[in-house]
N, C-alpha and C positions, 0 to 999 in steps of 0.2 A: 632623689632628683626628679623634678618634673620633666616628663618626656614629651616634647612637642610631637604632634601627629604628622610627621613629615612623610614624604613619599617613600615607599619601600618597593623593591622589585619582587616579583613573584618567585616561587620556587622554580628551579633549584638555586637561584641567584641571591635569595634573601639573606643568606648567612655571610655574604661578602661584606666586610668592613675593612678599613685600614688596619685595625687591630688584628683581625683574622688573617689578613694577607701578610702582615709583618711576622706573626707567629708561625705561619706556614712556611715562609721563606727561611726563618731561623731554624726550623726543624729540618727542612729538606736540604738546604745548602748553607749550613752555618758558617763555613769558611769562605764561601763565595763573596766576592766584592759586590755590594749593592750600589754604593754611591761614592764618587770621587770628587774632591774639591778641584777647582781651577788650579793647575800646577803653578801658576804665578801668584797664588793668593798671598804669600808672605810679603811680596813687594807692595801690594796695595792695602793690606790689612794687618800686617805684622804678626800673623799667625801661620804656622806651617800648614801646608795643605794636608787634608785628612782623607784617608780611604777607609770606609767603614764596611766591614763584612755584614752579612745579614744578621748574624748573632749580635755583633757589636751595636748595630743600629737599634735593635729592639732593646738591648740592655741599657743603652744610653738614653733612649726615649723613656724607659721606665724610671730611671734615676732622675731624669729631668722632671718628670711628672711628680716625683716625690719632693723635689725642690720647690716646685710650684705650690704644692699643698703646704709645705713648711712655711712658705712665704705668705700663706693665708688665702690662696685662691680656692674658691668653693665651686661645687658643681653648678653648671648653668651660667657662670660668669664668663665674660669675654676677655681675651688677651690680645692686645694689639701688637702684631709682629711687624717690625720695621727692619728688614734685613736684606742684604744683596743675595746674589746667587751662590749660596754656601750650603754645606751639608746641614748646618743648624736649622735651616728652614724646615726641612722634612722632619727632623727630630722634634722641633717645636710644635709642629702641627699634630704629630702623633702624641706627643707628651700632653698637650692640652686635652686631647680626646681621652687619653687614659686617666687623666685627673677629673674627667667629667666637665671640663671647661670647653669653651668654644674658641678656636683660633680665628683671628681676624687679620687678614693680610692687607697691608697698605704699601704702595710703592715707595721704595727707599728714597727716590729722587723727588718726592713730593715736597712742597713747601711746609713750613711749620704750621701755618694757618690751615692748610688742607689736612694735615695729619691730626691737628687738634680737632677739626671738624669730624674726621673719621672716628676718633676716639669717643667723641660725644655721641655720634650717631649709633655706635654699637654699645655704648655704656661700658667701655673698657675699664677694668679694675687694675690691669697691669699693662705696662708698656715694656716690650722686649726688643733689644737692639744690640749693637756692638759699637766699639769706639769710632771706627772710621772706615771709609771706603775711598782709598786714594786721598784726595784733598777734601772730601766731604766729611765734616765732623758729625757723623751719624748719631753718636752717643749724645752730643749736645742737643741735637734735634729732639731726641727722645726725652731728655731731661726737661726741656722747655715744654714739650707736650704734656708730660706728667704734671708739671707745675701749674698748668693752665686748665686742666680738666678735673672737675670736682670728684668724678667717680673713681679716678685712679688712686689706688692705695699704695702701689709699689711700682718702681721702675728697676729693671734688671738688665744685665748685658753679658754677652759672651766675650771671651778674650780678656785683654789686659788694657791698662791705661784708660780706664773708664772715667768719665767726669764724675765729680762729686754728686751724690744723689742716686747713682745707679748701683744696685747691689751686684757684685760679681758672682757669676755662676761657676767660676773656675775654682778648683782646689777643694771642693767639698768632699768630706769623708762620709762613709756609710752612717756613722754616728751622728752626723749633722742633720740628717733628714728625719722627718716624722714618718712612722709607719702609716700606710693608707691602703685602702681596698681599691684595687684597680677597677675602673668602671668596666662593666660587661657591655660592650657596645652593640647597638642595634642600628639597622638602617634608618629607623625613624628618628634617631637622635640628630640634633643640630650638629652639622659636621664642619662647616666652613662659612666664614663671612668674607666677602670682598666688597668693593665700593664702586658705585655706578653714578653717572651724571644724569640718570633718567629724569626727564622733566626739567633739566637745567640746574638742579640742585643736587648736592652730594647725598646719596642714600646708601644704606647698608643692605646688601643682597645676601640672603641666607640660603644655604643649601643643606639638605639632609645628607647623611652618609649614603643613602640609597641613590640620591641624585648624583653625588660625586662618582660613585661606582658606575652608574649608567653613562655618564659623560666619558669616563675613561674607556669603557667598552665601546662606545661610539667612535672614539678617536682611534681605537684599534683597527677600524675598517680602513683607515688611510695610513696608519703608522703601525706596520705589521712587525712588532717587536717579538724577539724570541731570545732564548738563552745564548745563542751563538753570536748574535750581532746586537750590540748594545745601542745606547742612545747618547748622542752629544747634544746637550741643551744649552742654548744661548738665552733661554727664557728667564727673565728676572721675575722674582715673586711679585704678586699683586693681582694676578688674574687667576680665576678658577680653571681656565683652560691650561695654564701652566702647571697647576697642581695635578690636574687629571692626566695630562700627557707626559709630564716629566717626573712624576712621582708614583701615582697610583697605578697607571698602566705598566710601567716597568716592574713594580712589585708583583702585579698580577702575572706578567709574562716571564718573570725570572730573568730580566735583562739588566745589565749594568748601566748605571747612569754616570756620565761624565759631565761635570759642570764647567762652563766657560764664564769667567768673571767679566769685568769690564772689557768690552770687545777689543781685540787687537788681532790683525791678520796673522802676525807671526805666532801668536798664542794658539789660534785655531789650527794653524799648520802643525804645530807641535802635537796637539791633541789628536788630529787626524792621522798623523804618523803612527801614533800608538793604537788607534782604533780605525783603520782605513776602511773597514766595511760596515761601520756603524750607520745608524739613521741620524739625520740632522734635524733638529727642531729649532726654528728660528723665527724672528719677526718677518712680516711680509716685505718690508722695505729692504731688509738684508737679502732675502731670497731673490727679490727682483733685481738687485744689484749684481748678484753672483754671475760669473762667467766661467766657462770650463777652465780657463787659464788663471782665474783670479788668485788662487793660492799657490800656484806654481806646481811643477812636478806632477801634474795630472792628479792631484790629491782628491779632487771631487769625482773622479771617474769611477771609483770603486765603492762609493757610498751605496748603502742598501736603499736609500730613499731620502727625500727631503720633504718635510712638512712645514708649511708657513702659517703663521697666525695673523689674521687680518681682523680689524674691527669694522663693524657696519651698524647702521641704525635700523635697517629694516630689510625685508626680503627682496626688495628691488632697490638696489643702491649701487653707487659707483665706488669701486675699490681700485687699488693699484693694478696696473697690467703686469703680467708675469714677465720674468726675464727669459733667457734662452734655455735654462735648465728645467727639466721636468719636475714639477712640485705638486704635491697635494696641498689642499688649503683647509684650514680650520677657521671658520668664521665665528668671531666672538661678538655677540650683540650687546656690547658694553655691559658685560657681567649678568645679563638677564638670561642668557642661554647660549648654546653654541651649536654649530652645524658643520660636520666634516664633509668635505667635497673631494672626491678622488682627482678631479681636474680643476685647476685654477682657470676661471673664465678668461679666454684670450683677449676679449675686448674690455676686460675690467668692469663688467656689469653683472651684478647678481640678478638672477631671475628664479627665485625659489618658490615652491608651492606654499600655500598658507599653512599646511600641516605636514610635518616631516615624520615619517616612521623611524623607529630605531634601526640603524644600519644592520644590526644583528637580529635576524628574524625571530629568534627564540627568546629575546629579552623581555619584550612587552607583548601583551595581548594585541591581536590585529586591530582592534577597535580603539586602542589607546595610542595617541600620537606621542612621539618623543618630545616634540616641541611644536607649538603653533606660533607663527610669526606674524605680527601685524603688518599691514602695508605702510602705515604712517608712523613716524616717530611719536613717542608719548603714549601710544596705546598699549594695552596689557598683552604680555606674552602668556602662553598657556602650555598645556601638555605636561607630561611627567617631569621633565627636567627643568622647567621654568623656575628660576630663583624667586624667592619670596622677599619683597621689600619690607623691611622692618619699619613699623611706625615709630615715631619719636618716643612714645610712652611704652614701647614693648621691648622687653629684654630678649637676648638670644634664646633663652629657654622657653620662650613662647608665652610668658606671663606678663601681665601689665605691671609696669614699674610702680 
């Protein structure tokens, strides 16, 4: 496999990858729960909610990687993932990496035209989805995207009642998959693709595994996870900040992840009754709406903390003003990079420096910024964690098509 020369962290951090973190978690706490589905998943998806231990998460990701290889996915190729907030998202990201492929996350609520554009931008050879999310026929979206994009060779899905044209990933036996050699991941490897509207047109933003780890460690400065208090995530897939904060960081910290599907106040109340002292990770508009009495019975009073995700175009930008609850803020510069802030600006105005150091002092050399942020939209981001925009003629492995 051709290895792109992506950013890597210096020692002692350079060995951290999703693969290494998943293996470490499976060895140290095999029976500990890593990730739980939304408890109401069956109502909107037809599949019983799953709770995966650290050992099950790694084993299932490895088997899924073998399924991908059996379906013809080769190292360096991109897999477009169109899924809601379910455990299969984390499994799919890790499985792609173990197979040497590159996961590309697209928001499940995007239109078919935007999803088609995303598949073309990253040169996806596989589209991965499921039958439905409530009234949204997600599998039919995936089928139409696969039919319209020349690079796509296979469309597959989780669960049941998939539309014609999608290969089911359910019910496979060990004898059904081809043997393959698991990729030995390095931080320089292509780790994740998301999509940005930089410059007004859709573009594919590529991160190395080293950048993914650096962003997760940066978020740890405002989302202080540990093994005692887990994370409740309302963050739907599609953003690198969602992956960093609601998957990689919990893996690193040994924290349990509880996913909340399509938002419902009664659902969140149920989850918080089960995990009253967890951290909450949610969009900025939801955090701004929250009030101490919003969910009743003082359910928000025992939370370990709240982190909100906001999008901004530059270092001096207008964002939502915060609500009455104390929240940290993670600023997402439309998939180009992110900046964690311990305090949400009261006036709703960002005033960030041009160069941000990594919040953890030992992560990067003093003279290497974590992210450099332009003053005006459309200018280039820089620093260690800035995502690289793929050219139309460039595939995720870093080679010209």
